[in-house]
C-alpha positions as CSV (number, residue, x, y, z in Angstrom):
1,M,101.4,110.0,127.2
2,K,98.0,108.6,128.4
3,D,97.0,108.2,124.8
4,L,100.2,106.3,124.0
5,R,99.7,104.1,127.0
6,K,96.2,103.3,125.9
7,L,97.6,102.4,122.4
8,L,100.2,100.1,123.9
9,L,97.5,98.5,126.0
10,F,95.4,98.0,122.8
11,L,98.3,96.2,121.1
12,I,99.0,94.0,124.1
13,T,95.3,93.1,124.5
14,S,95.0,92.3,120.8
15,V,97.9,89.8,121.1
16,V,96.7,88.2,124.3
17,L,93.1,87.9,123.2
18,G,94.2,86.7,119.7
19,A,96.3,84.0,121.4
20,L,93.3,82.9,123.5
21,L,90.9,82.8,120.5
22,A,93.3,81.4,117.9
23,P,92.7,77.7,118.9
24,L,88.9,78.4,118.6
25,L,89.3,79.7,115.1
26,F,91.6,76.8,114.3
27,R,89.1,74.2,115.6
28,C,86.2,75.9,113.6
29,V,88.0,76.4,110.3
30,H,90.6,73.7,110.0
31,P,88.1,70.7,109.9
32,L,86.2,72.5,107.1
33,A,89.4,73.1,105.2
34,A,90.3,69.4,105.6
35,R,86.9,68.5,104.0
36,G,87.6,70.7,101.0
37,I,85.3,73.6,101.9
38,F,88.2,76.0,102.3
39,P,90.9,74.1,100.3
40,N,93.3,77.1,100.0
41,I,93.9,77.1,103.8
42,T,94.3,73.4,104.3
43,G,98.0,73.6,104.7
44,Q,98.1,76.7,106.8
45,G,100.1,76.2,110.0
46,F,98.7,77.2,113.4
47,H,100.9,80.3,113.4
48,R,98.8,81.7,110.5
49,Y,95.6,81.3,112.6
50,F,97.4,83.1,115.4
51,S,98.3,86.0,113.2
52,R,94.9,86.3,111.6
53,T,93.1,86.1,114.9
54,V,95.2,88.9,116.3
55,E,94.3,91.0,113.3
56,I,90.6,90.3,113.7
57,V,90.7,91.2,117.4
58,A,92.6,94.4,116.6
59,I,89.9,95.4,114.2
60,L,87.2,94.7,116.7
61,L,89.0,96.7,119.4
62,L,89.5,99.8,117.2
63,W,86.1,101.2,118.2
64,P,86.6,100.8,122.0
65,L,90.1,102.4,121.5
66,A,88.6,105.4,119.7
67,H,86.0,105.7,122.4
68,S,88.6,105.6,125.2
69,L,90.6,108.2,123.4
70,K,87.5,110.4,123.1
71,V,87.9,110.5,119.4
72,R,84.7,112.1,118.0
73,S,85.8,112.6,114.4
74,L,88.6,111.8,112.0
75,A,90.0,115.3,112.6
76,D,91.1,114.1,116.1
77,F,93.5,111.8,114.3
78,G,94.6,114.5,111.8
79,L,92.4,112.9,109.2
80,Q,89.6,114.1,106.9
81,R,87.2,112.6,104.4
82,D,88.9,112.2,101.0
83,A,86.6,113.1,98.1
84,L,89.2,111.4,95.8
85,W,89.6,108.3,97.8
86,L,89.1,105.9,95.0
87,R,91.6,107.7,92.8
88,H,94.2,107.8,95.6
89,L,93.6,104.1,96.4
90,A,94.1,103.2,92.8
91,L,97.2,105.5,92.5
92,G,98.8,103.8,95.5
93,F,98.2,100.3,94.4
94,S,99.2,101.0,90.7
95,A,102.4,102.9,91.7
96,A,103.5,100.1,94.1
97,V,102.9,97.3,91.6
98,A,104.3,99.2,88.6
99,L,107.6,100.1,90.3
100,M,108.0,96.6,91.8
101,A,107.4,95.2,88.3
102,V,110.1,97.4,86.8
103,M,112.5,96.4,89.6
104,S,111.8,92.7,88.9
105,L,112.3,93.1,85.2
106,L,115.7,94.8,85.7
107,I,116.8,92.1,88.1
108,L,115.6,89.5,85.7
109,E,117.7,91.1,82.9
110,F,120.8,90.7,85.1
111,G,120.0,87.1,85.9
112,G,118.8,87.6,89.4
113,I,115.5,85.8,89.2
114,I,114.8,82.1,88.9
115,F,111.3,81.0,87.8
116,L,109.8,78.1,89.6
117,P,109.0,74.8,87.7
118,A,105.5,74.7,86.4
119,E,104.4,72.2,89.0
120,M,105.5,74.5,91.8
121,R,103.7,77.6,90.6
122,H,100.4,78.5,92.2
123,P,98.5,80.9,90.0
124,G,95.2,79.7,91.6
125,E,96.3,81.3,94.9
126,L,96.3,84.8,93.4
127,P,92.8,85.6,94.5
128,K,93.8,84.7,98.1
129,V,96.9,86.9,97.7
130,I,94.7,89.8,96.6
131,L,92.3,89.4,99.5
132,T,95.3,89.2,102.0
133,A,96.8,92.3,100.5
134,A,93.6,94.2,100.8
135,C,93.0,93.1,104.4
136,V,96.6,93.7,105.6
137,G,96.7,97.1,103.8
138,F,93.5,98.3,105.4
139,I,94.1,96.9,108.9
140,E,97.7,98.1,109.3
141,E,97.0,101.5,107.9
142,C,94.2,102.0,110.3
143,I,96.4,101.0,113.2
144,F,99.8,102.4,112.3
145,R,98.9,105.5,110.4
146,G,95.4,106.2,111.5
147,A,95.8,105.6,115.2
148,F,99.5,105.6,116.1
149,L,100.7,108.4,113.8
150,G,97.5,110.3,114.5
151,L,98.2,110.1,118.2
152,L,101.9,111.1,117.9
153,Q,100.9,114.2,115.9
154,R,98.9,115.4,118.9
155,T,102.1,115.9,121.0
156,M,105.0,116.0,118.4
157,P,105.9,117.9,115.3
158,R,104.9,116.2,112.0
159,T,108.4,115.1,111.0
160,P,109.5,113.5,114.3
161,A,106.0,111.9,114.6
162,L,106.4,110.5,111.1
163,F,109.8,109.0,111.8
164,A,108.7,107.6,115.2
165,S,105.7,105.8,113.7
166,A,107.9,104.4,110.9
167,L,110.4,103.1,113.4
168,F,107.6,101.5,115.4
169,F,106.1,100.0,112.2
170,A,109.5,98.5,111.2
171,V,110.3,97.1,114.7
172,L,106.8,95.5,115.1
173,H,107.2,93.6,111.8
174,F,109.9,91.5,113.5
175,I,107.6,90.7,116.5
176,Q,105.6,87.8,115.1
177,P,105.8,84.0,115.3
178,L,107.8,82.0,112.8
179,K,106.3,79.0,111.0
180,S,104.7,76.7,113.5
181,E,105.3,73.0,113.4
182,V,102.4,72.2,115.7
183,A,100.4,69.3,114.4
184,P,96.7,69.8,114.0
185,D,96.0,67.1,116.6
186,N,98.3,68.8,119.1
187,V,96.6,72.2,119.0
188,T,95.2,72.9,122.5
189,W,93.4,75.8,124.1
190,F,96.8,77.0,125.3
191,S,98.7,76.7,122.0
192,G,98.1,80.4,121.2
193,L,99.6,81.5,124.5
194,A,102.5,79.2,124.0
195,L,103.3,81.1,120.7
196,I,103.5,84.5,122.4
197,P,107.2,84.0,123.5
198,E,107.9,83.0,119.9
199,I,106.9,86.3,118.5
200,F,110.4,87.6,119.4
201,S,112.2,84.7,117.9
202,Q,113.3,86.7,114.8
203,W,115.5,88.8,117.0
204,K,117.8,85.8,117.3
205,N,119.0,86.5,113.7
206,P,120.3,90.1,113.8
207,M,121.7,89.9,110.2
208,M,118.3,89.1,108.8
209,I,116.8,92.0,110.7
210,A,119.4,94.4,109.6
211,A,119.0,93.3,105.9
212,S,115.3,94.2,105.8
213,F,114.9,96.8,108.5
214,T,115.9,99.7,106.3
215,T,113.4,98.8,103.7
216,L,110.6,98.5,106.2
217,L,111.6,101.8,107.7
218,A,111.4,103.4,104.3
219,V,108.0,101.8,103.8
220,G,106.8,103.3,107.1
221,C,108.1,106.7,106.1
222,V,106.4,106.6,102.7
223,L,103.1,105.4,104.2
224,G,103.3,108.0,106.9
225,W,104.0,110.8,104.3
226,A,101.0,109.6,102.3
227,M,98.7,110.0,105.4
228,Q,100.1,113.4,106.2
229,R,100.0,114.6,102.6
230,T,96.4,113.6,101.9
231,R,95.1,113.7,105.5
232,A,93.5,110.3,104.7
233,L,94.5,106.6,104.6
234,W,93.4,105.6,101.1
235,L,96.7,106.4,99.3
236,G,98.6,104.5,102.0
237,I,96.1,101.5,101.9
238,G,96.7,101.3,98.1
239,L,100.5,101.4,98.5
240,H,100.5,98.9,101.3
241,A,98.2,96.5,99.5
242,G,100.3,96.8,96.3
243,W,103.5,95.9,98.1
244,V,101.9,93.0,100.0
245,F,100.5,91.7,96.7
246,C,103.9,91.9,95.0
247,V,105.7,90.2,98.0
248,Q,103.3,87.3,98.2
249,G,102.5,87.0,94.5
250,F,106.1,86.9,93.5
251,G,106.7,83.9,95.7
252,K,104.1,82.0,93.8
253,F,106.0,82.1,90.6
254,A,109.7,82.8,91.1
255,S,112.6,83.4,93.6
256,F,115.7,85.4,93.7
257,V,119.1,84.0,92.9
258,P,121.1,83.8,96.2
259,G,124.3,85.7,96.7
260,K,123.2,88.8,94.8
261,L,123.5,91.2,97.7
262,P,123.7,94.2,98.2
263,W,121.1,94.7,95.5
264,I,118.8,91.8,96.4
265,G,118.7,89.1,99.0
266,A,116.7,86.0,99.6
267,D,113.5,88.0,99.9
268,I,111.9,90.7,97.8
269,R,112.1,93.0,100.8
270,I,115.9,92.7,101.3
271,G,118.6,94.7,99.6
272,L,119.2,98.0,97.9
273,A,116.9,97.3,95.0
274,P,113.7,97.2,97.0
275,L,114.8,100.1,99.2
276,V,115.4,102.3,96.1
277,T,112.1,101.1,94.6
278,V,110.1,102.0,97.7
279,I,111.7,105.5,97.8
280,L,111.0,106.0,94.1
281,T,107.4,104.9,94.6
282,G,107.0,107.7,97.1
283,V,108.6,110.2,94.8
284,L,106.3,109.2,91.9
285,C,103.2,109.5,94.1
286,R,104.4,112.9,95.3
287,A,104.9,114.1,91.7
288,I,101.4,112.9,90.7
289,L,99.7,114.5,93.7
290,A,101.6,117.8,93.0
291,H,100.3,117.6,89.4
292,E,96.8,116.9,90.6
293,R,96.9,119.9,92.9
294,R,98.2,122.2,90.1
295,N,95.4,121.2,87.8
296,S,92.8,121.7,90.5
297,H,93.9,125.3,91.0
298,E,93.9,126.1,87.2
């Protein structure tokens, strides 16, 4: 329980420090973006700076967290070095993207996808999408599967620990600020703190939460299984990055036709189609890893 309290303190500290430092990041980066040095982030709202600053702070606090938990090696989190890390990273990313592509093609065949007009497409933003996917995949896997699931496995059986971490992962995805309308000139040193109450604003729409919660829970279970199966994070990082790449990249070129539930909703994460796709991705990875193990014993 002491370890879990320390992890909770780590999360709270990351949010508060991120809120305090977000205006500083905004004041440093936004003027450069306005001058064309970072043109891809010129239109980013302050809420984006808030989220990114929290992630940066979380990364920096991982070492003090590990020190306070007296973690001396990866084995203390149920992890080990993965000699096949690059293969597992590529497997996760390829499986996630491939199954999402198949899902999209099937939905397209049934008229469930609308391509954006040429002037509204943003292929030039794909490098930024790839970078975002890589960063989110790495950061969230280190926190949710590396630290949180690793700690839960110290005091709980593997299956309950897996489900608890997946539940926590799904719930936390609804604790973030919505799009901020704060004008650049109105950003003050307290703007980040003012956003903290807004991180719970999504709970005002229970139907939206219910629509995507099951998919996020499945995602958490598949990623947790990947960590437990390989005793490493690389497969999960690949899967996570692949899904983020598909979610963000899809929005640059197309959108779903509204009113097509239960198979799809207004978002690529909502509906039975993405839920089934996530589960099948886990099944595919399991089959490939089983084949890999059989070949290694021959």
